[in-house]
C-alpha positions in Angstrom: -0.1 0.0 0.0 1.0 3.6 -0.5 -0.5 5.9 2.1 1.0 9.1 3.7 4.3 9.8 5.2 4.9 11.8 8.3 8.1 13.6 9.4 8.7 14.3 13.0 11.5 16.8 13.3 14.5 16.2 15.7 13.1 12.9 16.7 15.1 9.6 16.6 12.0 7.3 16.8 8.2 7.5 17.7 5.9 5.5 20.0 2.0 5.2 19.7 1.6 7.7 22.5 4.0 10.2 20.9 1.9 9.9 17.6 -1.1 10.8 19.5 0.5 13.7 21.3 1.8 15.0 17.8 -1.8 15.0 16.6 -1.7 12.1 14.4 -4.4 10.1 16.0 -6.5 9.9 12.8 -3.6 8.6 10.7 -2.4 6.1 13.3 -5.5 4.6 15.3 -4.9 2.4 18.4 -3.1 -0.8 17.4 -1.6 0.6 14.2 1.6 -1.0 12.7 4.3 1.6 12.1 7.1 1.7 9.8 9.7 4.3 10.6 13.1 5.3 9.4 15.6 7.9 10.7 16.9 10.5 8.2 19.7 13.2 8.6 17.6 15.7 6.8 13.8 16.2 6.2 11.7 18.8 4.6 12.5 21.5 7.3 16.2 20.9 6.9 16.6 19.1 10.2 17.3 15.7 11.2 14.2 13.5 12.4 12.1 10.3 11.7 9.8 9.5 8.8 6.8 7.5 9.7 4.2 5.5 7.7 1.3 3.4 8.6 1.6 -0.3 8.2 3.9 -1.9 5.6 3.9 0.8 2.8 4.9 -0.3 -0.9 6.7 3.2 -1.1 10.2 3.6 0.3 9.9 5.3 3.9 12.3 8.3 4.1 12.8 11.7 2.8 13.4 11.8 -1.0 12.3 15.2 -2.1 12.9 14.6 -5.9 9.9 12.3 -5.9 7.9 13.3 -3.0 5.5 16.1 -2.1 5.6 17.4 1.4 3.7 20.2 3.4 3.9 21.3 6.9 0.8 20.1 8.9 -1.4 22.7 10.4 -2.7 20.6 13.1 0.7 19.4 14.6 4.3 20.1 14.5 4.9 17.3 11.7 5.2 17.3 8.0 3.0 15.4 5.7 4.3 13.7 2.5 3.4 11.3 -0.2 4.8 10.0 -3.6 4.0 12.5 -6.1 3.3 10.2 -8.7 1.3 7.8 -6.7 -0.9 9.7 -4.2 -2.6 7.8 -1.5 -5.8 6.2 -2.7 -9.1 5.6 -0.7 -8.6 1.9 -0.6 -5.2 2.4 1.0 -6.7 4.8 3.7 -9.9 2.9 4.6 -10.5 2.1 8.0 -11.3 -1.4 9.1 -14.9 -0.8 9.3 -16.7 1.7 7.0 -20.2 3.0 6.9 -22.4 4.4 4.3 -24.5 3.5 1.2 -23.0 5.9 -1.4 -19.7 7.0 -2.9 -18.8 10.2 -4.3 -16.2 11.4 -6.8 -13.8 13.7 -5.1 -11.0 16.1 -6.2 -8.6 13.4 -6.9 -10.9 11.7 -9.5 -11.6 8.7 -7.3 -14.8 7.6 -5.5 -14.7 7.8 -1.7 -17.3 6.3 0.6 -19.4 8.9 2.0 -21.5 8.0 5.2 -25.1 9.0 5.4 -25.6 10.5 8.9 -29.3 11.4 8.9 -32.5 11.0 6.9 -35.0 13.7 5.9 -37.2 13.0 9.0 -34.2 13.2 11.4 -33.8 9.5 11.8 -30.1 8.1 11.5 -28.8 5.0 9.9 -25.6 5.2 11.7 -24.6 2.4 14.2 -26.5 2.7 17.3 -26.0 1.6 21.1 -28.9 0.2 23.1 -29.0 1.5 26.7 -31.5 1.1 29.6 -33.2 4.4 30.4 -34.4 5.5 33.8 -38.1 4.3 33.2 -36.7 0.9 32.3 -37.3 1.3 28.5 -34.6 0.6 25.9 -33.5 3.5 23.9 -31.1 3.3 21.0 -28.6 6.3 20.4 -26.1 6.8 17.8 -22.7 5.3 19.0 -20.3 7.8 20.6 -17.8 7.6 17.7 -20.4 8.7 15.3 -22.0 11.4 17.3 -20.0 14.3 15.6 -20.8 12.9 12.2 -24.6 12.9 13.1 -24.5 16.5 14.2 -22.6 17.5 11.1 -25.1 15.8 8.9 -28.0 17.2 10.8 -26.6 20.8 10.3 -26.5 19.9 6.5 -30.1 18.7 6.8 -31.2 21.8 8.6 -29.5 24.1 6.0 -31.2 22.4 3.1 -34.6 22.4 4.9 -34.4 25.9 5.8 -32.9 27.1 2.7 -29.7 28.6 4.5 -26.3 28.5 3.4 -23.4 27.2 5.6 -20.2 29.2 5.6 -16.9 27.8 4.0 -15.4 26.9 7.4 -18.5 24.8 8.6 -18.7 23.1 5.1 -15.0 22.2 5.1 -15.4 20.8 8.9 -18.4 18.8 7.9 -16.8 17.3 4.8 -13.7 16.5 6.7 -15.6 14.8 9.5 -17.5 12.8 6.8 -14.3 11.6 5.3 -12.5 11.1 8.7 -15.2 8.5 9.8 -14.2 6.1 6.9 -10.8 6.9 6.4 -7.5 7.7 8.3 -7.5 11.2 7.4 -7.9 14.7 8.8 -7.8 18.2 7.6 -4.2 18.0 6.6 -4.5 14.8 4.5 -7.8 16.0 3.0 -6.3 19.4 2.0 -2.9 17.8 0.7 -4.9 15.6 -1.8 -7.1 18.5 -2.9 -10.3 16.3 -2.4 -12.9 19.0 -1.6 -13.8 20.8 -4.9 -17.0 22.5 -4.9 -18.6 19.6 -6.8 -17.1 17.2 -4.4 -18.7 19.0 -1.4 -22.1 19.0 -3.1 -22.1 15.4 -3.8 -20.8 14.5 -0.3 -23.6 16.6 1.3 -26.3 14.9 -0.8 -25.1 11.5 0.4 -24.7 12.8 4.0 -28.5 13.5 4.2 -29.8 10.9 1.6 -31.0 13.8 -0.3 -32.2 11.7 -3.4 -34.9 10.2 -1.2 -36.4 13.4 0.1 -40.1 14.0 -0.6 -39.4 17.1 -2.8 -37.0 15.3 -4.9 -39.2 12.1 -5.3 -42.0 14.3 -6.3 -40.2 15.5 -9.4 -39.1 12.1 -10.6 
C-alpha cells in the first residue's frame, strides 16, 4: 500500500503515545503497525524520523525529488506522499466503513461517504442500546459517530431552511465525513485536494440521503 508519510523533526523514533501527542491520532489509530526510518535531513532541513502506517509499498524516508511535502497545520509534523502515486481511498480506509454511497472527489476517485441522517431526522448510523431511567430501551447513535450525526443534521437543517453554511463549517463537515471512513484529517484532505465545490455538493447529498427526500421524489 502507498499511504501518507509523516516527518517528525528532531526525533529519533516515535511511539504510539507520541504519535497521538503529535496530533496524528487519525492517521495512526490504536493498534496501528508503524514503519519508521531515521533521516539526517527532512523537509524542514533538520534531522528526524519519517513514519508510515503499516508496511507501505513506497520507500519510507525523505526523497524530495519524488515526494510532495507540506507542513501540517494541526501538528508539528510534516505530511508527505509519493508525487506520482498519491494515497488512494482503499489504502486509507478504516477496518470498518459505513455508508450507502460513494462520491467522486477532487482526486478523481470515488470515496465512501456516510449517510448521517434521513429527511425525518432518523439516523442509519450504528447505534448503542441503553437502559433508560424508566426501564425502557433506547437506541442512540454510537459515541464514535455522534460528531458525524450532528454534522449531517446541520446540513439537513440548512437544506430544509434554505440557508447557506459558511465555507469553514462546510469544510469541517466534509472532513468529519471523510474521517469516519478513512485515516485522514484536515491536513490529509487538503494535501490531496479532495474538496472541490462539486465534491462537497456530492458529499452533502449523500450525508443526508437527499435523493430520497419527498421534494426530490415528487419531481421524478
